[in-house]
C-alpha positions, -999 to +999 in steps of 0.1 A: -499-148-378-478-116-378-502-091-393-495-054-387-523-037-368-533-003-381-547+023-359-571+045-379-578+079-364-609+099-373-628+129-361-604+156-348-612+191-335-614+208-369-644+220-390-641+189-412-649+165-383-678+149-400-659+145-433-631+128-413-655+104-397-668+093-431-632+091-446-619+072-416-648+047-417-640+041-454-603+036-447-611+012-419-633-009-441-609-009-469-579-020-448-599-049-433-610-059-468-575-058-481-565-091-463-532-075-456-538-056-424-560-057-393-574-022-386-595-006-359-606+030-356-605+055-328-626+087-329-606+114-313-606+151-306-574+171-299-557+142-281-524+144-261-492+125-267-500+103-237-534+095-251-520+087-285-494+064-270-521+045-251-539+036-283-529+002-297-516-004-332-483-009-350-490+017-377-511+049-375-534+061-403-545+096-393-575+103-416-579+138-402-588+169-422-581+205-412-554+227-397-550+206-365-554+172-381-534+177-413-516+210-407-488+200-384-500+196-347-512+160-352-480+151-372-458+165-344-476+141-320-471+112-344-434+120-347-430+121-309-450+088-306-425+071-328-446+046-347-449+045-385-477+067-398-494+074-431-488+108-446-462+135-444-442+149-414-451+180-395-430+205-414-445+194-447-480+194-433-475+229-419-463+242-453-489+226-474-519+237-452-508+273-458-521+283-492-498+313-493-467+292-485-478+268-512-480+296-537-445+308-527-432+273-534-449+273-568-431+306-576-397+292-566-404+261-588-416+281-618-451+266-615-479+289-626-502+300-598-525+330-594-518+362-574-530+365-538-531+390-510-535+386-472-568+401-460-564+431-437-594+428-414-597+465-409-597+473-446-631+477-462-616+480-497-608+448-516-570+445-522-577+432-557-604+439-582-638+422-581-647+394-587-626+377-561-624+348-537-620+352-500-608+321-481-590+310-449-553+304-454-552+273-433-585+254-440-594+227-464-627+215-481-635+251-490-644+258-454-650+295-450-648+302-488-667+332-502-672+342-538-675+380-541-688+395-573-703+427-558-693+451-530-722+439-510-709+403-512-675+416-502-687+435-472-707+404-460-677+381-465-654+404-446-678+406-417-678+368-415-640+367-418-637+392-390-659+372-368-639+340-375-607+358-368-620+372-335-634+339-325-602+320-332-618+298-359-593+310-385-558+325-382-557+344-415-576+350-447-564+355-482-579+371-513-573+360-549-590+367-582-620+346-592-607+327-622-628+309-647-618+275-662-619+238-656-613+225-621-589+196-622-570+176-596-540+153-595-537+127-567-503+115-556-497+081-540-463+069-528-445+093-552-466+086-582-490+109-599-525+094-605-549+101-634-564+135-635-600+141-623-622+170-636-648+184-613-679+202-626-701+216-598-738+220-609-738+257-598-702+264-608-688+266-573-670+236-558-678+244-522-682+222-491-717+211-501-706+203-537-678+182-523-696+162-497-734+164-496-748+172-530-753+146-556-752+168-587-714+174-590-700+156-620-666+139-620-647+127-650-615+107-646-589+111-674-608+139-691-599+150-726-573+179-724-552+199-748-520+182-759-494+181-731-516+196-704-522+163-685-485+155-684-475+191-673-501+190-645-490+156-632-453+167-634-459+200-616-481+184-590-453+159-582-427+186-582-446+207-557-454+177-535-417+167-535-406+203-527-431+205-498-422+170-486-456+154-491-451+132-521-461+101-502-498+112-502-513+144-516-539+159-539-530+190-559-557+212-574-555+232-606-577+256-626-573+253-663-580+286-680-573+301-714-536+307-705-531+271-692-533+255-658-527+274-626-520+255-594-545+264-566-535+244-535-522+211-521-539+187-496-518+163-476-547+141-464-573+140-492-607+127-485-616+090-487-654+094-488-677+082-516-674+117-531-636+119-528-613+125-557-581+105-548-599+071-546-615+079-580-582+085-597-564+057-579-591+033-590-584+043-626-547+035-620-557+000-608-558+007-570-592+000-557-598+013-521-585-018-503-553-018-524-549+020-522-551+020-484-529-010-481-503+007-504-503+038-482-496+017-451-469-002-470-453+031-479-455+043-443-437+012-431-411+013-458-402+050-451-401+044-413-378+014-414-356+030-440-347+055-413-351+032-383-339-003-393-343-017-358-373-041-354-406-024-345-420-026-310-452-046-310-478-029-289-504-047-269 
């Protein structure tokens, strides 16, 4: 029996530690249910290269969320480790975790995206008109996001941002207009765009609680959309992912307003929890969780051996 053994990593040092634990547990179960791979999980913090090399497995599936786990540092370790791994490389991860770099890529590609400004922590005056959104540049899952409709809300959000910057929890914050519309997302698996998912939070804000803990957020896979919109979003999501270098696995978020869809951000390690969007869309495309996770491992192996045709080293 020559089954590839998959090392699933969960946890990490980022704010999304608990989400990563849930996602990685779901990936672990799915891979073992697939009948294709034998998987085990390691819960980690900010491990070193020597610690990573000591962990057994032929393929690594890093189900980590946040700037360390999916923003480049973990990917640099995986590249140095040398084993096949699920997801993009370090340069793509670093670019995609940066919401401002992602917007710049959209502008180069001619993909509609909203304006944004970097927060100056000493400036009490908003750089754009209210209402606005203040968010960390390098976080996911809406960690640190604040909706500011009044000056009092702005002052409170800026104080929290200053504390986060001073404490090292975030490296930079950005400000963008609060736009109204339908929240939509496109998952990408192995270079293919998945069906669109629409998200409708009960209170209108798709924040951390709406994503992971509340049960009143509504999701619709393949929602009715104006003619041509679904195709345009899937096309642009794939174009952006290819330009960033993360078309093997991504989720690209949009806001559909009166002037059409605007791209919000890209995620290179989407969630795999019971509330997560990529598994919903993949299931509509015929990839249930076991098949989805196995397909991602297949893709990691294919990409690795396309560049390194020599036989893999089996680790004990």
